[in-house]
KEBA-169983 format. One record per residue (C-alpha): y negated, z, x; residue number from 1; residue in three letters. Coordinates in Angstrom, 3 decimals, padded with zeros to 6 digits. Each point is the difference from the previous one (the first is absolute). Layout:
BEGIN
<lumlo north="Y" up="Z" east="X" resi="NUM" resn="ALA"/>
...
# end
This chain:
BEGIN
<lumlo north="-011.128" up="-051.375" east="-053.472" resi="1" resn="MET"/>
<lumlo north="-001.152" up="-001.624" east="003.469" resi="2" resn="ALA"/>
<lumlo north="-003.352" up="001.505" east="-000.345" resi="3" resn="SER"/>
<lumlo north="001.118" up="003.420" east="-000.738" resi="4" resn="SER"/>
<lumlo north="002.462" up="-000.013" east="002.997" resi="5" resn="ASN"/>
<lumlo north="-002.898" up="-001.513" east="002.299" resi="6" resn="LEU"/>
<lumlo north="-002.051" up="003.190" east="-001.268" resi="7" resn="THR"/>
<lumlo north="002.826" up="002.356" east="000.639" resi="8" resn="HIS"/>
<lumlo north="000.403" up="-001.448" east="003.513" resi="9" resn="LEU"/>
<lumlo north="-003.668" up="000.135" east="000.629" resi="10" resn="MET"/>
<lumlo north="-000.063" up="003.640" east="-001.058" resi="11" resn="ARG"/>
<lumlo north="003.097" up="000.738" east="002.265" resi="12" resn="ASP"/>
<lumlo north="-001.730" up="-001.691" east="002.846" resi="13" resn="GLN"/>
<lumlo north="-003.264" up="002.141" east="-000.561" resi="14" resn="SER"/>
<lumlo north="002.061" up="003.113" east="-000.093" resi="15" resn="ARG"/>
<lumlo north="001.694" up="-000.919" east="003.062" resi="16" resn="ASP"/>
<lumlo north="-003.188" up="-000.626" east="001.844" resi="17" resn="GLY"/>
<lumlo north="-001.589" up="003.303" east="-001.147" resi="18" resn="GLN"/>
<lumlo north="003.275" up="001.691" east="001.255" resi="19" resn="GLU"/>
<lumlo north="-000.439" up="-001.665" east="003.311" resi="20" resn="ALA"/>
<lumlo north="-003.634" up="000.900" east="000.334" resi="21" resn="CYS"/>
<lumlo north="000.903" up="003.645" east="-000.789" resi="22" resn="GLN"/>
<lumlo north="002.706" up="-000.057" east="002.554" resi="23" resn="GLN"/>
<lumlo north="-002.435" up="-001.417" east="002.438" resi="24" resn="ASP"/>
<lumlo north="-002.278" up="002.753" east="-000.619" resi="25" resn="LYS"/>
<lumlo north="002.662" up="002.771" east="000.277" resi="26" resn="VAL"/>
<lumlo north="001.049" up="-001.529" east="003.389" resi="27" resn="ASN"/>
<lumlo north="-003.409" up="-000.162" east="001.301" resi="28" resn="HIS"/>
<lumlo north="-000.702" up="003.640" east="-001.125" resi="29" resn="GLU"/>
<lumlo north="003.247" up="001.219" east="001.694" resi="30" resn="PHE"/>
<lumlo north="-000.977" up="-001.858" east="003.235" resi="31" resn="LYS"/>
<lumlo north="-003.398" up="001.738" east="-000.275" resi="32" resn="GLN"/>
<lumlo north="001.662" up="003.299" east="-000.489" resi="33" resn="LEU"/>
<lumlo north="002.301" up="-000.328" east="002.969" resi="34" resn="ILE"/>
<lumlo north="-002.884" up="-000.944" east="002.306" resi="35" resn="LEU"/>
<lumlo north="-001.795" up="003.272" east="-001.007" resi="36" resn="SER"/>
<lumlo north="002.852" up="002.332" east="000.900" resi="37" resn="LEU"/>
<lumlo north="000.496" up="001.839" east="003.253" resi="38" resn="PRO"/>
<lumlo north="002.974" up="-001.315" east="001.727" resi="39" resn="ARG"/>
<lumlo north="002.253" up="000.949" east="002.880" resi="40" resn="VAL"/>
<lumlo north="003.112" up="-001.339" east="001.864" resi="41" resn="LYS"/>
<lumlo north="003.187" up="000.582" east="-002.192" resi="42" resn="GLY"/>
<lumlo north="003.653" up="000.012" east="000.586" resi="43" resn="TRP"/>
<lumlo north="003.212" up="-000.930" east="-001.892" resi="44" resn="GLY"/>
<lumlo north="-000.184" up="-003.459" east="-001.825" resi="45" resn="ALA"/>
<lumlo north="-003.922" up="000.068" east="-000.266" resi="46" resn="SER"/>
<lumlo north="-002.153" up="-000.257" east="003.114" resi="47" resn="GLN"/>
<lumlo north="-003.270" up="001.048" east="-001.676" resi="48" resn="ILE"/>
<lumlo north="-000.642" up="003.404" east="-002.146" resi="49" resn="PHE"/>
<lumlo north="-003.028" up="000.225" east="-002.321" resi="50" resn="TYR"/>
<lumlo north="-001.524" up="003.460" east="-001.015" resi="51" resn="PHE"/>
<lumlo north="000.362" up="-000.686" east="-003.571" resi="52" resn="PHE"/>
<lumlo north="-000.531" up="002.657" east="-002.822" resi="53" resn="GLN"/>
<lumlo north="000.357" up="002.935" east="002.392" resi="54" resn="GLY"/>
<lumlo north="002.885" up="-001.079" east="002.067" resi="55" resn="PHE"/>
<lumlo north="001.173" up="-002.488" east="002.504" resi="56" resn="TRP"/>
<lumlo north="001.685" up="-002.811" east="-001.705" resi="57" resn="CYS"/>
<lumlo north="001.829" up="-003.117" east="001.235" resi="58" resn="PRO"/>
<lumlo north="-002.045" up="-003.273" east="-000.597" resi="59" resn="SER"/>
<lumlo north="002.746" up="-001.652" east="-002.167" resi="60" resn="ASN"/>
<lumlo north="-000.034" up="002.813" east="-002.438" resi="61" resn="LEU"/>
<lumlo north="-003.576" up="000.509" east="-000.980" resi="62" resn="ILE"/>
<lumlo north="000.006" up="-002.883" east="-002.694" resi="63" resn="GLN"/>
<lumlo north="003.321" up="001.214" east="-001.530" resi="64" resn="PRO"/>
<lumlo north="-001.356" up="003.537" east="-000.253" resi="65" resn="ILE"/>
<lumlo north="-003.267" up="-001.117" east="-001.477" resi="66" resn="ASN"/>
<lumlo north="001.916" up="-002.114" east="-002.647" resi="67" resn="SER"/>
<lumlo north="002.300" up="003.015" east="-000.817" resi="68" resn="PHE"/>
<lumlo north="-002.976" up="002.253" east="-000.496" resi="69" resn="GLN"/>
<lumlo north="-001.789" up="-002.462" east="-002.359" resi="70" resn="ASN"/>
<lumlo north="003.048" up="-001.304" east="-002.070" resi="71" resn="HIS"/>
<lumlo north="002.892" up="002.448" east="000.056" resi="72" resn="PHE"/>
<lumlo north="000.272" up="001.897" east="-003.279" resi="73" resn="GLN"/>
<lumlo north="002.714" up="002.840" east="000.256" resi="74" resn="ALA"/>
<lumlo north="002.324" up="000.779" east="-003.053" resi="75" resn="LYS"/>
<lumlo north="000.956" up="003.431" east="-000.893" resi="76" resn="ASP"/>
<lumlo north="003.715" up="-000.820" east="000.641" resi="77" resn="ASN"/>
<lumlo north="-000.729" up="-001.369" east="003.476" resi="78" resn="ASP"/>
<lumlo north="001.465" up="001.460" east="003.289" resi="79" resn="ILE"/>
<lumlo north="-001.936" up="-000.468" east="003.162" resi="80" resn="VAL"/>
<lumlo north="001.742" up="000.734" east="003.208" resi="81" resn="VAL"/>
<lumlo north="-002.336" up="000.762" east="002.871" resi="82" resn="ALA"/>
<lumlo north="000.126" up="000.643" east="003.756" resi="83" resn="SER"/>
<lumlo north="-001.236" up="-000.802" east="003.454" resi="84" resn="LEU"/>
<lumlo north="002.055" up="-002.850" east="001.776" resi="85" resn="PRO"/>
<lumlo north="003.261" up="001.380" east="001.466" resi="86" resn="LYS"/>
<lumlo north="000.053" up="003.410" east="-001.831" resi="87" resn="SER"/>
<lumlo north="003.148" up="-000.664" east="-002.014" resi="88" resn="GLY"/>
<lumlo north="-001.415" up="-002.669" east="-002.280" resi="89" resn="THR"/>
<lumlo north="002.861" up="-002.332" east="000.068" resi="90" resn="THR"/>
<lumlo north="002.413" up="003.009" east="-000.925" resi="91" resn="TRP"/>
<lumlo north="-002.202" up="001.396" east="-002.753" resi="92" resn="LEU"/>
<lumlo north="-000.318" up="-003.307" east="-001.664" resi="93" resn="LYS"/>
<lumlo north="003.766" up="-000.334" east="-000.112" resi="94" resn="ALA"/>
<lumlo north="000.269" up="003.543" east="-001.384" resi="95" resn="LEU"/>
<lumlo north="-002.620" up="-000.569" east="-002.631" resi="96" resn="THR"/>
<lumlo north="001.279" up="-003.257" east="-001.059" resi="97" resn="PHE"/>
<lumlo north="003.593" up="001.469" east="-000.270" resi="98" resn="ALA"/>
<lumlo north="-001.234" up="002.955" east="-002.055" resi="99" resn="ILE"/>
<lumlo north="-002.061" up="-001.993" east="-002.445" resi="100" resn="VAL"/>
<lumlo north="002.674" up="-002.635" east="-000.594" resi="101" resn="ASN"/>
<lumlo north="003.000" up="002.429" east="000.162" resi="102" resn="ARG"/>
<lumlo north="000.924" up="-000.881" east="-003.689" resi="103" resn="HIS"/>
<lumlo north="-000.297" up="-003.913" east="000.502" resi="104" resn="HIS"/>
<lumlo north="002.282" up="-000.070" east="003.389" resi="105" resn="PHE"/>
<lumlo north="002.477" up="002.701" east="-000.296" resi="106" resn="SER"/>
<lumlo north="002.540" up="-001.803" east="002.168" resi="107" resn="SER"/>
<lumlo north="-000.603" up="-000.332" east="003.630" resi="108" resn="LEU"/>
<lumlo north="001.844" up="-003.258" east="000.204" resi="109" resn="GLU"/>
<lumlo north="-002.757" up="-002.121" east="-001.625" resi="110" resn="ASP"/>
<lumlo north="-003.012" up="002.255" east="000.941" resi="111" resn="HIS"/>
<lumlo north="-003.278" up="-001.989" east="000.888" resi="112" resn="PRO"/>
<lumlo north="-000.457" up="002.229" east="003.210" resi="113" resn="LEU"/>
<lumlo north="003.166" up="-001.613" east="001.328" resi="114" resn="LEU"/>
<lumlo north="-001.565" up="-003.337" east="-000.243" resi="115" resn="LYS"/>
<lumlo north="-003.620" up="000.289" east="000.331" resi="116" resn="PHE"/>
<lumlo north="-002.264" up="002.188" east="002.686" resi="117" resn="ASN"/>
<lumlo north="-001.558" up="002.780" east="-001.871" resi="118" resn="SER"/>
<lumlo north="-003.523" up="-001.460" east="000.815" resi="119" resn="HIS"/>
<lumlo north="000.808" up="-003.006" east="-002.148" resi="120" resn="GLU"/>
<lumlo north="001.154" up="002.178" east="-002.936" resi="121" resn="LEU"/>
<lumlo north="-003.143" up="002.334" east="000.303" resi="122" resn="VAL"/>
<lumlo north="-002.710" up="-002.498" east="001.436" resi="123" resn="PRO"/>
<lumlo north="-003.025" up="000.908" east="001.927" resi="124" resn="PHE"/>
<lumlo north="-003.332" up="-000.069" east="-001.799" resi="125" resn="PHE"/>
<lumlo north="-001.790" up="-001.251" east="003.221" resi="126" resn="GLU"/>
<lumlo north="002.487" up="-002.653" east="000.985" resi="127" resn="TYR"/>
<lumlo north="002.022" up="-001.232" east="-002.918" resi="128" resn="ASN"/>
<lumlo north="-002.064" up="000.735" east="-003.203" resi="129" resn="VAL"/>
<lumlo north="-003.585" up="-000.662" east="001.146" resi="130" resn="TYR"/>
<lumlo north="000.579" up="-001.826" east="003.294" resi="131" resn="GLY"/>
<lumlo north="-001.214" up="-003.175" east="-001.270" resi="132" resn="GLY"/>
<lumlo north="-002.842" up="001.114" east="-002.138" resi="133" resn="SER"/>
<lumlo north="-007.628" up="011.518" east="-004.520" resi="134" resn="ASP"/>
<lumlo north="002.158" up="001.741" east="-001.946" resi="135" resn="THR"/>
<lumlo north="001.524" up="003.425" east="000.407" resi="136" resn="LYS"/>
<lumlo north="002.690" up="-000.660" east="-002.663" resi="137" resn="SER"/>
<lumlo north="002.686" up="001.923" east="001.969" resi="138" resn="ILE"/>
<lumlo north="-002.020" up="002.971" east="-000.108" resi="139" resn="LYS"/>
<lumlo north="-000.919" up="-000.204" east="-003.554" resi="140" resn="GLU"/>
<lumlo north="003.686" up="-000.995" east="-001.427" resi="141" resn="SER"/>
<lumlo north="002.980" up="002.233" east="-000.173" resi="142" resn="ASN"/>
<lumlo north="002.015" up="-002.056" east="002.566" resi="143" resn="CYS"/>
<lumlo north="002.076" up="001.910" east="002.397" resi="144" resn="LYS"/>
<lumlo north="-000.473" up="-000.190" east="003.799" resi="145" resn="ILE"/>
<lumlo north="002.796" up="000.975" east="002.422" resi="146" resn="ILE"/>
<lumlo north="-001.453" up="000.460" east="003.650" resi="147" resn="TYR"/>
<lumlo north="002.121" up="000.579" east="003.126" resi="148" resn="ILE"/>
<lumlo north="-001.383" up="001.045" east="003.324" resi="149" resn="CYS"/>
<lumlo north="001.622" up="000.539" east="003.502" resi="150" resn="ARG"/>
<lumlo north="-000.614" up="001.944" east="003.295" resi="151" resn="ASN"/>
<lumlo north="-002.979" up="-001.855" east="001.415" resi="152" resn="PRO"/>
<lumlo north="001.813" up="-000.375" east="003.319" resi="153" resn="PHE"/>
<lumlo north="003.088" up="-001.744" east="-001.485" resi="154" resn="ASP"/>
<lumlo north="-002.245" up="-002.021" east="-002.150" resi="155" resn="THR"/>
<lumlo north="-001.999" up="-001.177" east="002.836" resi="156" resn="PHE"/>
<lumlo north="003.026" up="-000.853" east="002.235" resi="157" resn="VAL"/>
<lumlo north="001.709" up="-001.834" east="-002.815" resi="158" resn="SER"/>
<lumlo north="-003.199" up="-001.956" east="-000.706" resi="159" resn="ALA"/>
<lumlo north="-000.243" up="-000.776" east="003.684" resi="160" resn="TRP"/>
<lumlo north="003.515" up="-001.561" east="000.137" resi="161" resn="PHE"/>
<lumlo north="-000.658" up="-001.911" east="-003.295" resi="162" resn="TYR"/>
<lumlo north="-003.298" up="-001.417" east="001.171" resi="163" resn="ALA"/>
<lumlo north="001.412" up="-001.271" east="003.224" resi="164" resn="ASN"/>
<lumlo north="002.898" up="-001.766" east="-001.912" resi="165" resn="LYS"/>
<lumlo north="-002.614" up="-001.794" east="-002.098" resi="166" resn="ILE"/>
<lumlo north="-001.989" up="-000.934" east="002.945" resi="167" resn="ARG"/>
<lumlo north="003.063" up="-001.261" east="001.890" resi="168" resn="SER"/>
<lumlo north="000.612" up="-002.248" east="-003.016" resi="169" resn="ASN"/>
<lumlo north="-003.434" up="-001.347" east="000.468" resi="170" resn="GLN"/>
<lumlo north="000.320" up="-000.338" east="003.745" resi="171" resn="SER"/>
<lumlo north="-002.787" up="002.751" east="000.662" resi="172" resn="LEU"/>
<lumlo north="000.266" up="002.336" east="002.798" resi="173" resn="PRO"/>
<lumlo north="001.753" up="003.316" east="-000.319" resi="174" resn="THR"/>
<lumlo north="-002.338" up="003.036" east="-000.476" resi="175" resn="LEU"/>
<lumlo north="000.669" up="002.838" east="002.154" resi="176" resn="SER"/>
<lumlo north="000.410" up="003.545" east="-001.611" resi="177" resn="ILE"/>
<lumlo north="-002.979" up="001.347" east="001.796" resi="178" resn="ASP"/>
<lumlo north="-002.108" up="-003.006" east="-000.854" resi="179" resn="GLU"/>
<lumlo north="000.070" up="000.924" east="-003.648" resi="180" resn="ILE"/>
<lumlo north="000.607" up="003.748" east="-000.276" resi="181" resn="PHE"/>
<lumlo north="-003.818" up="001.093" east="000.026" resi="182" resn="GLU"/>
<lumlo north="-000.857" up="-002.810" east="-002.312" resi="183" resn="SER"/>
<lumlo north="002.614" up="001.240" east="-002.496" resi="184" resn="TYR"/>
<lumlo north="-001.328" up="003.705" east="000.420" resi="185" resn="CYS"/>
<lumlo north="-003.490" up="-001.383" east="-000.892" resi="186" resn="ASP"/>
<lumlo north="001.116" up="-001.786" east="-003.033" resi="187" resn="GLY"/>
<lumlo north="-000.111" up="-003.447" east="001.355" resi="188" resn="ILE"/>
<lumlo north="003.500" up="-001.061" east="-001.472" resi="189" resn="SER"/>
<lumlo north="001.150" up="-002.013" east="-002.877" resi="190" resn="PRO"/>
<lumlo north="-001.179" up="001.909" east="-003.073" resi="191" resn="PHE"/>
<lumlo north="-002.178" up="002.131" east="001.662" resi="192" resn="GLY"/>
<lumlo north="000.222" up="003.773" east="001.140" resi="193" resn="SER"/>
<lumlo north="003.356" up="001.825" east="-000.361" resi="194" resn="PHE"/>
<lumlo north="-001.852" up="003.252" east="-000.722" resi="195" resn="TRP"/>
<lumlo north="-002.345" up="-001.502" east="-002.821" resi="196" resn="ASP"/>
<lumlo north="002.830" up="-001.658" east="-001.603" resi="197" resn="HIS"/>
<lumlo north="002.429" up="003.036" east="-000.023" resi="198" resn="LYS"/>
<lumlo north="-002.562" up="002.612" east="-001.117" resi="199" resn="LEU"/>
<lumlo north="-001.300" up="-002.385" east="-002.720" resi="200" resn="GLY"/>
<lumlo north="003.338" up="000.080" east="-001.699" resi="201" resn="TYR"/>
<lumlo north="000.732" up="003.398" east="000.852" resi="202" resn="LEU"/>
<lumlo north="-003.133" up="001.389" east="-001.783" resi="203" resn="LYS"/>
<lumlo north="000.627" up="-002.326" east="-002.937" resi="204" resn="GLU"/>
<lumlo north="003.548" up="001.290" east="-000.398" resi="205" resn="SER"/>
<lumlo north="-001.398" up="003.569" east="000.175" resi="206" resn="MET"/>
<lumlo north="-002.619" up="-000.767" east="-002.657" resi="207" resn="ALA"/>
<lumlo north="002.148" up="-002.122" east="-002.298" resi="208" resn="ARG"/>
<lumlo north="003.755" up="000.758" east="000.633" resi="209" resn="SER"/>
<lumlo north="000.903" up="-001.610" east="-003.239" resi="210" resn="HIS"/>
<lumlo north="-001.291" up="-003.292" east="001.498" resi="211" resn="LYS"/>
<lumlo north="000.639" up="-000.113" east="003.696" resi="212" resn="VAL"/>
<lumlo north="003.352" up="000.953" east="001.607" resi="213" resn="LEU"/>
<lumlo north="-000.484" up="000.881" east="003.737" resi="214" resn="PHE"/>
<lumlo north="003.154" up="-000.479" east="002.199" resi="215" resn="LEU"/>
<lumlo north="000.675" up="000.589" east="003.792" resi="216" resn="LYS"/>
<lumlo north="002.259" up="-002.510" east="001.668" resi="217" resn="TYR"/>
<lumlo north="001.549" up="002.836" east="001.958" resi="218" resn="GLU"/>
<lumlo north="000.936" up="001.905" east="-003.363" resi="219" resn="ASP"/>
<lumlo north="001.633" up="-003.150" east="-001.380" resi="220" resn="VAL"/>
<lumlo north="002.008" up="-000.261" east="003.208" resi="221" resn="LYS"/>
<lumlo north="001.006" up="003.732" east="000.051" resi="222" resn="GLU"/>
<lumlo north="000.967" up="000.220" east="-003.683" resi="223" resn="ASN"/>
<lumlo north="-000.022" up="-003.307" east="-001.892" resi="224" resn="ALA"/>
<lumlo north="001.744" up="001.193" east="-003.051" resi="225" resn="ILE"/>
<lumlo north="-002.597" up="002.763" east="-000.638" resi="226" resn="PHE"/>
<lumlo north="-002.850" up="-002.586" east="000.462" resi="227" resn="GLN"/>
<lumlo north="001.421" up="-002.487" east="-002.182" resi="228" resn="VAL"/>
<lumlo north="000.256" up="002.797" east="-002.618" resi="229" resn="ASN"/>
<lumlo north="-003.737" up="000.399" east="000.314" resi="230" resn="ARG"/>
<lumlo north="-000.361" up="-003.730" east="-000.758" resi="231" resn="ILE"/>
<lumlo north="002.499" up="-000.069" east="-002.856" resi="232" resn="ALA"/>
<lumlo north="002.894" up="001.947" east="-001.394" resi="233" resn="ASN"/>
<lumlo north="002.464" up="-002.557" east="001.087" resi="234" resn="PHE"/>
<lumlo north="002.203" up="000.249" east="003.233" resi="235" resn="LEU"/>
<lumlo north="003.002" up="-002.407" east="-000.572" resi="236" resn="GLU"/>
<lumlo north="000.375" up="-002.730" east="002.596" resi="237" resn="ASN"/>
<lumlo north="-003.582" up="-000.002" east="001.009" resi="238" resn="ILE"/>
<lumlo north="000.341" up="001.661" east="003.392" resi="239" resn="ILE"/>
<lumlo north="002.817" up="-002.206" east="001.016" resi="240" resn="ASP"/>
<lumlo north="-001.802" up="-003.093" east="-001.380" resi="241" resn="LEU"/>
<lumlo north="-003.064" up="000.784" east="001.811" resi="242" resn="CYS"/>
<lumlo north="001.270" up="001.617" east="003.306" resi="243" resn="GLY"/>
<lumlo north="-001.722" up="-001.412" east="003.198" resi="244" resn="PHE"/>
<lumlo north="003.236" up="-001.199" east="001.682" resi="245" resn="GLU"/>
<lumlo north="001.014" up="-001.625" east="-003.357" resi="246" resn="LYS"/>
<lumlo north="-003.298" up="-001.726" east="-000.459" resi="247" resn="MET"/>
<lumlo north="-000.326" up="-001.246" east="003.794" resi="248" resn="LYS"/>
<lumlo north="003.516" up="-001.577" east="-000.190" resi="249" resn="GLU"/>
<lumlo north="-000.599" up="-002.051" east="-003.162" resi="250" resn="LEU"/>
<lumlo north="-000.260" up="-003.708" east="000.645" resi="251" resn="GLU"/>
<lumlo north="-003.175" up="-000.155" east="-002.006" resi="252" resn="VAL"/>
<lumlo north="-001.590" up="002.448" east="002.469" resi="253" resn="ASN"/>
<lumlo north="001.134" up="-001.839" east="003.005" resi="254" resn="LYS"/>
<lumlo north="-001.604" up="-003.314" east="-000.959" resi="255" resn="SER"/>
<lumlo north="-002.819" up="-001.347" east="-002.169" resi="256" resn="GLY"/>
<lumlo north="-003.530" up="001.317" east="-000.234" resi="257" resn="SER"/>
<lumlo north="-002.686" up="001.345" east="-002.390" resi="258" resn="VAL"/>
<lumlo north="-003.675" up="-000.053" east="-000.107" resi="259" resn="GLY"/>
<lumlo north="-001.743" up="-001.877" east="002.665" resi="260" resn="LEU"/>
<lumlo north="003.378" up="-000.985" east="001.531" resi="261" resn="ASN"/>
<lumlo north="000.885" up="003.531" east="001.074" resi="262" resn="PHE"/>
<lumlo north="003.687" up="-000.274" east="000.955" resi="263" resn="GLU"/>
<lumlo north="002.191" up="002.312" east="-002.096" resi="264" resn="ASN"/>
<lumlo north="001.801" up="001.329" east="003.268" resi="265" resn="LYS"/>
<lumlo north="-003.258" up="001.376" east="001.454" resi="266" resn="PHE"/>
<lumlo north="-000.051" up="002.684" east="-002.809" resi="267" resn="PHE"/>
<lumlo north="003.085" up="001.651" east="001.464" resi="268" resn="PHE"/>
<lumlo north="000.111" up="001.716" east="003.504" resi="269" resn="ARG"/>
<lumlo north="001.479" up="003.434" east="000.412" resi="270" resn="LYS"/>
<lumlo north="-001.388" up="002.138" east="-002.916" resi="271" resn="ALA"/>
<lumlo north="000.041" up="003.162" east="002.296" resi="272" resn="GLU"/>
<lumlo north="-001.879" up="003.200" east="-000.528" resi="273" resn="VAL"/>
<lumlo north="-001.694" up="000.921" east="003.389" resi="274" resn="GLY"/>
<lumlo north="000.707" up="-003.262" east="001.872" resi="275" resn="ASP"/>
<lumlo north="-003.563" up="000.012" east="001.270" resi="276" resn="TRP"/>
<lumlo north="000.798" up="002.419" east="002.649" resi="277" resn="ILE"/>
<lumlo north="001.736" up="-002.838" east="001.794" resi="278" resn="ASN"/>
<lumlo north="-003.240" up="-001.934" east="000.218" resi="279" resn="TYR"/>
<lumlo north="-002.826" up="002.423" east="000.110" resi="280" resn="LEU"/>
<lumlo north="-000.569" up="003.179" east="002.010" resi="281" resn="SER"/>
<lumlo north="-000.625" up="003.217" east="-001.806" resi="282" resn="PRO"/>
# end
């Protein structure tokens, strides 16, 4: 028995050693990849952006993106919520979660959205799922994608405020609006070019309308009931539950954090259409 246990232990140690060597090899290859990529000064939480797979990407997201592409296998009943940051992502996650789980949480009193930030209920691939660790399974499967975009000026201004909140928490200097406007227009921003991102999903929604639902933030603001109808044939309680002011005032969204310690309160500012005119000239 002792001999058997010893053999098993030796095998486990051997396997651990092989896995450690494999991880060392992966880490080395990743470092070599980083060194080979063009880079520029970034903004937001990351100081360096690398030109990776055709877009400018924050340094801390390259490895999670690579892991996602190599290991994620989409299921036919999966639902993917996609957007650029500050395009209505927090709101769309709340709406989608409420719709999908409407039969499980019919009462508002004990609804998870009253206790958890929507980013906790619908986690990020980049930060939460693959943040610690080449398949095209999303394209090949029948999973659904809900995409939301927003006026680029409003998106930019909201992202600028958000980036400076993160930088302030990290004792980094505030970025001026002029300092990053040109780089944003050139696609040097978190998750790359606004134009490529939006047009990519728009074209997919036109080619595969059964698979990709393309939403506009402004349309959801103007007529939330109609847009929720586009997502599901269910209206009861969702608009009230997921209203901006309602979500902003919830205690769970005033404290705590998600992902890489992004404070929940940073996800809620004004949610106004056309607010960019207060910060950018025509």
